[in-house]
N, C-alpha and C positions, 0 to 999 in steps of 0.2 A: 743562596741570595746571589744574587747577579751583581758585577762590579757597577758603581753607580752611573758614573760619565757625568761629568758636570757640563752644564748647559753653555753652548755657544749660541751665538746670534746677537752679541752686542754691535760689531761691525757688518754693516749694510751698504756694500757701494754702490748697489742697484736701487734705484726708488721704486716701488713697488708695479708704476707704468712701465718702466725699463725693463723689467721681468718680464712682463707681457710682451713689450715689443721684440724681446729676443726670442720668446718662446714664439711668437707668430711667425718672425722671419724663420726659424727653424722648420716648421711647419710649410713654410712655404717652399724652402729648399727641398724637404723630403717630396713636396708634390710634382713641383717643376724641374727638379735638377735629377732627385732619385739617387739610388745608389748604382753601382757597379757589382753585380752578382753571379761572379764563374761557379756557383756550387749550384747544382741542378736542384738537390733537396731542397735547398735555403728558397730558392726561386719558386718551388711549387709551393713551401709554407706560407711564403708573401703571397702567392696568387689565393691561397685557401684564406687567409686574413683578409682580402677583399683589394689587395694592392694592383696596381696594373702594372703588367710584365711585357716587355716588348725586347727578344733577343735576352741579352745579360742585363738589360738595365730596367730596374725596378723603381716606380714611383708609387708613394703612400699619401693616400688622401689623409687631411685630418680627423677623420671618422675613424679610421683604421687604428690611428696613434690615440686617439681616445679610448679606444675600447681596449684596447692592449694597456694602458696606464689603469684602468678601473679594475683590471685583472690582477696585475701587480701588486704584492703587499706592502704596506706602509711600514710594517714592524718586519723586522728579522731578527732572529735569534742566531747568532753564532755563540754555542754553545762551548765551554770548555769540560774535558775529562771531569774536571772538578768544578760541580755547579757555584763554589765561590767565584770562579774566573768567566762565568757567562757575561757575552757580552751583547745586550739589546739595542739594535740599531733604531730608531724611532725619535722622531721630532728633530733637535738639534743638541742631543745629547754627542758629547764628544769622546774618542777612544783612540789611543796612540799607538803605535808599535813597530814593528821592524819592516824592511821592505825589500823588495829587489831581488834580483838571483845574479849579481856579479860572478865572477870567475878569478877575483883576486883579493887577495887579504893585504892591510896594511899593519905588518906587525910593531907590537910597541918598540917605540923609539927609532924604528924603520924610518927611511926617507922616500924608498921605492917599493912598489907593489911586489906582490910573488903569486902564484898561481895559487886558486883554493883548493884546500882536500876535503875529504869528508870528515877530516878531524876537525878543521876548521868550523864547520858546519854543526857539529857537537856543541863546541865551545859557546859559537854564538848563541845558540838555541838554550843550553844551560846557562849563559849568564843572563839572556833576556829573562829567564823563567824565573832568576833572582831579583833581577831589577824592578823597583817600587811602582815606578808609573810607567810600565811596560804591560798593555792590557791585551794583548795578541801577539800571535808570532806569526810574520810572513814568512816563508822559508827564507831566509837570507842572504844564501850563496851557492852559486852551482859547484858542485866539486867537479873537479878535472880529471882524479884519480879514480872516476868511475865509468864503465862503459856508458854509453848514451840509453841503449835499452834497459839499463838497472837503474836510472837516475830518478826516476820519478817515485818508485816503492821505497830506494832506500831513503830519499829526502825526507819523503812523509813518516816512514818507520821512524827516523831519526828525531822528527818533529815529536811522535806520537809518544816515544820512548822517554824524553829527556825534558816533557815539559805537560803540565796538564792544564794550560791555556789554550784556548783554538789556535788551529794549527790552519793556513791557508797557504797557496802555491799556485803555480802554474804545474800541470801536469804532462807536457810535452806532446803526448799522442794521445789518442784515442785507446790504445791497448794499456799505455799508462795511467789515463782517468780509469779503467776499468778494473786494473790492479789496486790503484789507490782506495777504490770506492769498497772494492772486495776486503781489502785488510781491514777498513775500517771498520766494516758490520762485523766481523770477527772481533774485532777489541770490543764494539758496543752490545754484541750478543744478537745480532739478527736485523736486516735492513730496516725492518718499521723502527726497532731502537734507534738507529742512526737517522733515521728521519725525523722522528720525533725532537731527538738531541744531537744536531749535526755537528760534532765537534772538528770537522773538517771541510773545507770549502775550497774552490777552485777559481783561479784570476785565470779568464782568457783575454788575451790582444786579439779578438776575433776581428777587426777592423784596422783597415791599412790608411790611414789619412792620406788624402781625402775621400771618403765617402766610397771606399770599396772594401769588400768582404775578404778576408783572406782563407781561400777553402780550407787547407788543413786544419788551420784554428775553428774554422767553422762547423767541422766535422767533431772536435773535443766538445765545443760548446753544446752543439745537438746531443752526444752522448751523455754529458754532464746534467742537462736539463732533464732528460727522461727518466734519470735517477731521482730526480726531487729535493736534491740538496742545495745550498745557497752557490750562486755563483757572482762572480765580479765581472762585469762589462766591462774592459779597459779600453779606453780611446787616449790617445796621447800626441794631438797634433803640436807641430811648434808654430808658432805665429812668427809669420814671415817667411815660412817655407813651406809647411804643409799645412798651413793654414793662413787666413788673410793677414797681414802686419797689424791690423787696428785689434785691440782688444775687444772691442764688441764682437766683430767679425770672428775673430777666433771663436766667442761663446757661441755665436749662431751657428757654425760648423759644429763645433763640438757637442751643443745639444742636440744639434739633428742627429750626428752619428749614434749619440747613445739613446736616443727616442726610436730609431730602426731596428737596434738592439734589443729594446723592450718589446718591440712586436713580434719579433723573430721569437724570442724565449716565451712568451705567452700563448703565441700560436702552437710551439711544442709540447707545451706542458701550460696550462692555464695554473696559476697561483704558485710557479716557480718561484723561489726566494731569490730575487735579483736584487745586486747592489751597483748603481749606476757608478762607473768609473771615470769620472772626471777627472782628466790628469793634464794641468793647463800648462803645456810647455812653451818655450821662448827659443827662436834660432837666433844666435850669435850673427848677426848681420855682416859682420866681420871676417868670419870663418866657416858659417855654417853648421855649427856647433849646436850641440843642444844646452841650453842654460835651467838650472832649477834652482840657483840660487837668488834669481833678479826678484825686485819688490815686487813687479808685476806678476809674477808667479802666484806668490801670496794673493795679490789683489784680486786675479782671476778664478783662485780656487774657493775665496770668500764669496764671490759673483754665482760661482758653479754651485756652489752650497744653496743658493736663494733659489736656482733654478731647479734642481733636485726636489726642494722642499714643495717648490710651486706645485711640483708635479706628484708629491707625495712619496716619493722616491727616497729611499736610502742612498748615501753617499759615501763613496770612496774616493780618498784624493790623497794627495801628497803635502806634506809640511816637513820641516826639518832639513831641510835641502840645502847643498850648499855646491859650488864650483870650485872650491878648494881642495888641493889635492891633501892638505894635512889639516890635522886637529889644531889650528891656530886660529888667530883672532880673525880673520874672515871668515872662518866657519864659524865662528862663534856669533856674529852677528848676521850672518846669512840664515844661519838653521833658525834664529831667536825668531826672525823677522817673519819668514816663509811659514814656521810651526805656527805662530800667535796669530797671524793674518788668517791661515786655514780654520784655526780653533777658534778664533772668535766671530767667524764667519757660520760657525755652525756645522762644519763639516763631519759628521760621524764616524768615519772610520779614517784614521791619520795613517798611513803607512808610509815608507821611507824616513820615519820619524827619530828611529833609534839605530845609530850604527853605521851610517854610511859615510863614507868620504868620495871626494873625486867626484861629484854628481852622484851618479848612481853608478859607477864602475868599480867600485872597492867598500869592503867592508872593515872595521876597525874594534876590535876590542877595549881599545881607551875610547875611541869617540862613543861607544855605545853607553859608556858611562857616565859621560859628559853631556849626551843627549839625554839622559834620564834626569838629569837636575834641571835641564833646558824646559823639558816636558813637564816638570812638577811645577816650575815657578810658572809657565803659561796656565796650567790649572789653578793655580793659586789666582791668577787674573780672572778667569772665568766665575770661581765661586764669588768673587766682588766683594763688596763690603756690606757686612749686614748690620742692620742699624733695628736694636729693639733696647727696650728697657735695661736689659743687663749691660750690653755692650755700650750704652751713652753713658755708663759708669759715674753717674750723677754721685750716687752713694760713696763710690769710692774715693771721688774726688772731694766730697766733704770731709771722709773720713783721715786724708793723709793731711788736707788743708793746705794753707801758703806756705812753700818754703819746706814742704817735705818729699817725701821720694815713694815712688811705688814698686820699687824690686821685690821687697817681701809682704807687699799687700794682698791679700787673698783672692782679690780681683785678677792681679796678675798671673798667680798661680792656676787660677782657676782657666783662663784663657790663652796663656803665652803659646802653647803648642799647637790651638787650632787655628791661631790669630796670624801668626807670622811663620811663614815659609823657612824651615833651616835648612839650609844646604850642607850636605856632608862633604862636598869635593871642594866649593869655593874657598877660596883664602879670604879672611875677611880680618886677618891680624896685621895688614899693612906692610910696610918694608920689613921692621923686625923680623920676622917669620923668614922671610925669602935671605936675610943675612944668616940665620941660624940653621935654616934646614936648607938651604938652595935648591928645593925642589919645584919645578912649575908645575903647571897645570896637568900637563899631558903624562908626566911621572906621576904624579898622584894618581891619576887615571888608572895607570898603569897598574898600580899598586893595589887598588881598589879593586879592578877588574879580576887581576890574580887572588884574591881573597877571598873574593864571593865564587869564583869556580874552586877553591880550594874548600869552602866551607858547605856547600850546597849540592845534596845528593839529589840523582836523577831518580824521579818516581818510577821507572820502569812499566812494564805491562803485565795483567794480570798472566800467570803461567799457562793457563789454559791459552790465552790469545798468543801469546809469545810462542807456544809450540806449533799452534797450527799455520801462524804466519810462517815460521822458518820452514814447515813441512812443505808449504804452498809456494813461496817465492825466493829469491835470488838474493836473500840478506847478506850485505857485504859486513856487517858491523859485528863487533865482537859481543855477545849477550852480556846483559848487566846481571850483577848475582841475585839470587831470588829477592824479590820484594824491592827492587831498585838499590841503589847505591852510586857511589863517584867512579866514573869510568876507570879502569885502569890505563894499558896502552889502550889508545883510542885509533880509529881509523878501519881502514879496508884489510879485511884476513886475505890469505892467498889460500 
């Protein structure tokens, strides 16, 4: 049984007419301006699809885009190794998870970050597996203590060993992609079984905004598509630097970029399960840096969801973003704003939602616990107010009568857990608790993260798959006890 995924779509910053105007403008950009494609095979594929190719410039007629959109699935399954964690991307169902691949960690209580290690990756995955509102795991960091050629297979091995949720991430190279696919097939029991229930997927930042394909990542994209597994096309232009400064102009360019990727994937393998990665960034025009916590980020993410749904494409986006370097008040209000706008916009797969600090440059166990509560509150908003005979409570009001109270009434007992969101971390006791305990939100989050890691065993892999993987690949992690368990000394082995 899949995770249900509450429905978004309550916030629609664009009217239907504006959605159509942006879509039409994006088609015009593809037909008149086109793409810079330095990748010879990609140019040949675009030509095969019906594009016009002149040197390294590729222009796409609207009919080519429309054909690709008809071939791309409107429903994509991101399976978990445990079917209870299946994520089904369709319509406006909303899911949240970790994200990004920073190479730095902010330790509990620290003010400055440090380089990320393989042991940190395991801790973040294990914590994500325990968090109630984390639906999937994007491999959340890039370990700096692993040789580059060993990073893809070891990151995915860590994911598959320490969670039964869906595992998604970048694969680094064509060789890395092939290793990850082969390893996942060993776990699944064969390639056909993996394609039927794909519990891994790849993120490919195949396009450099504005409108230029990255040749190396395009190689990875083509290899992954041929395997028939779900793939994210991630494009992240910055409004004001690598995209027009107007929000509508950024959306036009971003939409054009994503449509061009859909054409490429469906030409490689019609029916490829593609997830449109609209990551709607802004440039800080004072410094040129990237802004993720801006309110406009969330607004554009909701608008991008409308564009994706207009084209019947599942959408991968960002929410829970903050530009703050610490788990502080700024992080709280920016994260809630950007996540809630993306979720209410109906963004299907919201990564970066859990554990990120300092925009996308570091991860934090404390922040992950705080973010899980933010996501839970936002999901409560999406569920809305149910109005039916039982919830109208006329009988309960009559039973209690004037001057009574509802604390012990059967109606309260029946509905109190489902009707009200009950945070596990937030302090709702006021000043008295602070005077007696003196622990702020961050220290409480650190304690909760430590407890969850201590209590939660990792699932491990089937023994046959574990043995086959270790015989085939250079795995740098200590093996778990048979049947899974809690890691002892974690990290790379010499």
